[in-house]
C-alpha positions in Angstrom: 97.0 33.4 63.0 98.8 35.9 60.9 96.8 38.7 62.6 97.8 37.3 66.0 101.3 37.3 65.1 101.3 40.9 63.8 99.3 41.9 67.1 102.1 40.3 69.2 104.8 42.2 67.4 103.0 45.5 68.0 102.6 44.7 71.7 106.3 43.8 71.9 107.3 47.1 70.3 104.9 49.1 72.7 106.2 47.4 75.7 109.9 47.7 74.7 109.3 51.4 73.9 107.8 52.2 77.3 110.5 50.3 79.1 113.1 52.4 77.3 111.3 55.6 78.4 110.6 54.3 81.9 114.0 53.0 83.0 113.8 51.8 86.6 111.2 53.0 89.0 111.5 56.3 90.8 113.4 56.1 94.0 111.6 55.1 97.2 111.4 58.6 98.5 108.6 61.1 99.2 108.3 63.8 96.4 105.8 65.8 98.2 107.3 68.7 100.0 106.5 69.0 103.6 105.5 72.7 103.5 102.8 73.2 100.8 102.6 76.6 98.9 99.5 78.8 99.7 97.0 79.6 97.1 95.6 83.2 97.6 92.1 83.9 98.1 90.0 84.2 94.8 90.3 87.7 93.6 93.3 88.5 95.7 96.8 89.0 94.7 100.1 87.5 95.9 101.6 89.4 98.6 105.4 90.0 98.6 105.6 90.0 102.4 104.1 86.5 102.4 106.5 83.6 101.6 105.3 81.0 99.1 101.9 82.3 98.3 100.8 82.3 94.7 98.0 83.6 92.3 99.4 82.0 89.1 100.3 78.5 88.1 102.2 76.8 85.3 100.6 73.3 85.2 102.6 70.1 84.6 103.1 69.4 80.9 101.8 65.8 80.5 102.3 65.6 76.6 104.1 62.6 75.2 107.7 63.3 74.7 108.3 65.4 77.8 111.2 64.8 80.2 111.5 66.7 83.2 114.8 67.5 84.9 115.1 66.1 88.4 117.6 65.6 91.1 116.6 62.9 93.1 114.1 60.5 91.9 114.9 60.3 88.2 117.6 58.2 86.4 120.4 58.7 83.9 121.0 58.6 81.0 117.7 57.0 80.4 115.0 58.9 82.4 112.3 57.2 84.4 108.9 58.7 85.2 110.5 61.0 87.7 112.7 62.5 85.1 116.4 62.9 84.2 119.0 63.4 86.9 122.5 64.9 86.5 125.5 62.7 85.7 127.9 64.9 87.6 129.0 64.5 91.3 126.1 65.2 93.6 128.3 67.3 95.9 128.1 69.9 93.0 124.4 70.0 92.8 123.9 72.7 95.8 126.2 74.9 97.7 124.5 74.5 100.9 121.1 73.0 102.3 121.7 69.2 102.0 120.8 66.5 102.1 118.5 67.0 99.2 115.6 64.6 99.8 112.7 65.3 97.4 112.1 66.5 93.9 109.8 69.4 93.0 111.0 71.1 96.3 112.8 74.3 97.4 116.0 73.9 99.2 114.2 75.1 102.5 116.4 75.4 105.7 116.8 71.6 105.9 115.2 68.3 105.0 112.0 69.0 107.0 111.3 72.4 105.7 111.2 72.0 101.9 108.5 74.0 100.2 106.7 73.7 96.9 108.2 75.7 94.1 107.0 79.3 93.8 108.8 81.9 91.8 107.5 85.7 92.0 104.1 84.4 92.8 103.9 81.7 90.3 103.5 78.1 91.4 105.2 75.1 89.5 104.2 71.5 90.5 107.3 70.4 88.8 110.6 72.0 89.4 113.9 72.0 91.5 115.3 74.2 94.3 119.0 74.9 95.3 120.8 77.2 97.4 123.5 79.7 96.1 126.0 78.2 93.5 125.2 74.7 91.7 126.3 72.8 88.7 124.5 70.1 86.8 125.5 68.0 83.8 122.7 66.2 82.0 123.5 63.3 79.7 121.2 63.8 76.7 122.2 60.4 75.0 119.8 58.1 76.6 116.5 59.6 75.9 113.2 57.9 74.8 114.1 59.8 71.5 116.5 62.7 70.7 115.9 65.8 72.5 114.9 68.7 70.4 114.3 71.6 72.8 114.7 72.8 76.5 111.9 75.0 78.1 111.6 76.1 81.7 111.6 79.1 84.0 114.2 80.3 86.5 114.2 82.7 89.3 114.4 83.1 93.2 112.2 81.0 95.4 109.5 82.9 97.2 110.5 81.1 100.5 112.9 83.8 100.8 110.5 86.8 100.3 111.8 90.1 101.9 111.4 89.2 105.7 115.0 88.8 106.9 116.4 88.8 103.1 115.8 92.4 101.7 115.4 91.6 98.1 115.0 87.8 98.4 118.5 86.8 97.2 120.3 86.9 93.7 121.4 84.4 91.3 122.4 83.9 87.7 121.6 81.0 85.4 123.7 79.8 82.4 122.8 76.9 80.1 125.4 75.3 77.8 125.0 72.6 75.1 128.3 70.5 74.8 130.2 73.5 76.3 128.6 76.3 74.1 126.3 78.8 75.7 122.8 78.4 74.8 121.2 80.9 77.4 122.5 83.2 80.1 120.3 85.2 82.3 121.0 88.5 83.9 121.5 88.6 87.6 117.9 87.8 89.1 116.6 89.0 92.4 113.6 87.9 94.3 112.1 91.5 94.3 112.7 94.9 93.1 111.4 98.2 94.3 109.0 96.2 96.7 107.7 94.1 93.7 108.0 90.3 93.1 110.3 89.6 90.1 108.3 87.2 88.0 109.9 83.9 86.8 112.2 84.2 83.7 111.2 82.0 80.8 114.1 80.0 79.4 113.9 78.1 75.9 116.3 77.0 73.3 116.5 74.5 70.5 118.9 71.5 71.1 120.8 70.6 68.0 121.0 66.9 66.6 123.5 64.7 68.4 124.2 67.0 71.4 125.5 64.9 74.2 125.1 67.1 77.4 123.3 69.9 78.8 125.2 71.8 81.6 123.6 74.4 84.0 125.5 76.7 86.3 123.8 78.7 89.1 125.8 81.5 90.3 125.5 83.7 93.6 124.9 86.9 91.5 128.2 88.4 92.6 127.1 89.2 96.1 127.6 85.9 98.1 125.2 83.1 98.7 123.1 84.4 101.6 119.4 84.1 100.8 120.1 82.8 97.5 117.4 80.1 97.3 117.4 79.7 93.5 114.7 77.6 91.6 113.8 76.0 88.4 110.1 75.8 87.4 108.8 73.4 84.8 112.2 72.6 83.5 111.9 70.0 80.8 113.4 68.5 77.7 111.2 67.9 74.6 111.7 65.2 72.2 110.8 65.9 68.5 107.1 64.6 69.3 106.5 67.4 71.8 108.6 70.1 70.2 106.4 70.2 67.1 102.9 69.6 68.8 100.8 72.8 68.8 101.0 74.7 72.1 97.3 75.1 72.0 96.9 71.3 72.7 98.2 72.1 76.3 95.7 72.7 79.1 97.4 76.1 79.2 99.2 77.2 76.2 103.0 77.1 76.6 104.6 80.4 77.6 101.3 81.8 79.1 101.3 81.8 82.9 97.8 80.6 83.9 96.0 82.7 86.4 94.7 80.1 88.9 91.1 80.9 88.9 
């Protein structure tokens, strides 16, 4: 009887912990972009002139303690299985291209033309895409455990490879923790001298008791034309994931995996 009671307490703890992480179910929307990315033929290379083709991939991180940033299907301040969504007004989430209608999508040219996330020939199954300027505030107070680290990639979506857009747009990305700058990129473009610009890795620690993460996307100083900015594999790590050795991942964190 005593063993049954202890087992019941353990089950209650497990279920309550899961409920705290899961929050509500993901919104009843499609999270599959209508336009899939194209994997290049084996032995081939990504072609700058071909929008949204890729020869590398950063796989989804399915370790315990990972919370992905999202815009649509997630929840706040407690994330659900789709991730954590911003707490600031949705009107600030993208300068043009609404309505946003799926996660893990580029901004496209409207609701029916979203692409999967590809930055500089690298495919990201998890990510966010916007156009031009954007601001996000993520409430960090409701996680399954305190967040200890942010990791991700930023750059310009390959859906705006040179055809009609020259260098594929430009943007800058700034990350702040409780108003203090944690990371600021240089101005990034889609291509330079006829070569794709690879995704830029972003990583920084999150001090204890941090309440908010703010992200600002700028137009690179030359207007928003062609500025289809993207985030790849943007995620928050709790202490469980932050201390787990990277070699436990299918592909070690920080190494972009060749897809063959």
